[in-house]
C-alpha positions as CSV (number, residue, x, y, z in Angstrom):
1,M,0.0,0.0,0.0
2,R,2.8,2.4,0.8
3,E,4.6,1.6,-2.4
4,S,1.5,2.7,-4.4
5,R,1.5,6.1,-2.6
6,R,5.1,6.8,-3.6
7,K,4.6,5.5,-7.1
8,R,4.0,8.5,-9.5
9,L,3.1,8.7,-13.1
10,T,6.0,10.5,-14.8
11,R,7.5,10.5,-18.3
12,S,10.3,8.0,-18.5
13,G,13.9,9.3,-18.8
14,S,15.4,6.0,-19.8
15,D,12.7,4.2,-21.8
16,R,11.8,6.8,-24.4
17,I,11.4,7.0,-28.1
18,I,9.9,10.6,-28.4
19,A,9.2,12.1,-25.0
20,G,8.9,9.0,-22.7
21,V,5.1,9.1,-22.2
22,F,4.6,5.4,-22.9
23,G,7.8,4.5,-21.1
24,G,6.3,6.2,-18.0
25,F,3.0,4.4,-18.4
26,G,4.9,1.1,-18.7
27,Q,6.9,1.8,-15.5
28,Y,3.7,2.8,-13.7
29,F,1.7,-0.2,-14.7
30,S,4.7,-2.6,-14.7
31,C,4.2,-3.7,-18.3
32,P,6.4,-3.5,-21.4
33,A,6.1,-0.1,-23.0
34,I,6.3,-1.5,-26.5
35,F,2.9,-3.1,-26.1
36,L,1.4,0.3,-25.2
37,R,3.2,2.0,-28.0
38,V,2.0,-0.5,-30.6
39,A,-1.6,-0.3,-29.3
40,Y,-1.6,3.5,-29.4
41,V,-0.2,3.6,-32.9
42,I,-2.9,1.2,-34.1
43,L,-5.7,3.2,-32.3
44,S,-4.3,6.4,-33.7
45,I,-4.3,5.1,-37.2
46,L,-7.9,3.7,-36.9
47,S,-9.2,7.0,-35.5
48,G,-7.2,9.3,-37.7
49,I,-3.6,10.4,-37.1
50,V,-4.2,14.0,-36.0
51,P,-6.3,13.2,-32.8
52,G,-3.5,10.7,-31.8
53,I,-0.8,13.4,-32.2
54,I,-2.9,16.0,-30.3
55,I,-3.6,13.5,-27.4
56,Y,0.1,12.6,-27.3
57,A,1.2,16.3,-27.2
58,I,-1.3,16.9,-24.3
59,M,0.2,13.9,-22.4
60,V,3.7,15.3,-22.9
61,L,2.6,18.7,-21.5
62,I,0.6,17.2,-18.6
63,M,2.9,14.4,-17.4
64,P,5.8,15.6,-15.3
65,P,9.2,14.5,-16.3
66,D,11.2,11.9,-14.4
67,P,13.1,13.8,-11.6
68,Q,16.3,11.9,-12.3
69,H,16.2,12.6,-16.1
70,P,14.2,15.8,-16.8
71,G,14.8,15.6,-20.6
72,I,14.8,18.6,-23.0
73,L,11.5,20.1,-21.6
74,G,13.0,20.0,-18.1
75,L,16.1,21.7,-19.2
76,I,14.1,24.5,-21.0
77,K,12.0,24.9,-17.8
78,G,15.2,25.1,-15.6
79,L,16.7,27.7,-17.9
80,S,13.6,29.8,-17.9
81,E,13.5,29.7,-14.1
82,L,17.1,30.6,-13.9
83,Q,16.6,33.6,-16.2
84,E,13.6,34.7,-14.2
85,R,15.6,34.6,-10.9
86,M,18.4,36.6,-12.6
87,T,16.0,39.2,-13.9
88,T,14.3,39.5,-10.4
89,S,17.6,39.9,-8.6
90,H,18.7,42.5,-11.2
91,D,15.5,44.4,-10.8
92,Q,15.8,44.4,-7.0
93,R,19.3,46.0,-7.2
94,R,18.0,48.8,-9.4
95,Q,15.1,49.7,-7.2
96,R,14.9,53.2,-5.8
97,R,16.1,53.6,-2.3
98,T,14.3,55.5,0.4
99,L,16.2,57.9,2.6
100,T,15.3,58.2,6.3
101,D,16.4,60.6,9.0
102,V,17.4,63.4,6.6
103,E,17.6,67.1,7.6
104,E,16.8,69.7,5.0
105,K,18.8,73.0,5.0
106,D,18.6,76.1,2.9
107,I,21.8,77.1,1.1
108,K,22.5,80.7,0.3
109,R,24.3,81.4,-3.0
110,N,25.6,84.9,-3.5
111,G,23.1,86.3,-1.0
112,R,20.1,84.7,-2.7
113,L,17.8,82.0,-1.5
């Protein structure tokens, strides 16, 4: 029971042909991923190729990558997060500073105020 709680559906980092979706399903359900791939290709051909491609693309976007092997999408996400952190820290350095405990004095120049 505890093992099923820790088991998560993720895209496979090691058993992948395109994005590791069916490798992840194979690892999750403990079955060979090649059977899932063949069945999906047959169903995609029977229902028209475009819906199968769209469903696969949605699965790629929804399923999180394997934490040990994030793949290309994980690298892109990591780079965008790094760029966001660098931009945020740069903006924080350029913020206007507020002065406190400041006295104001009039300065006379050539007898004028």
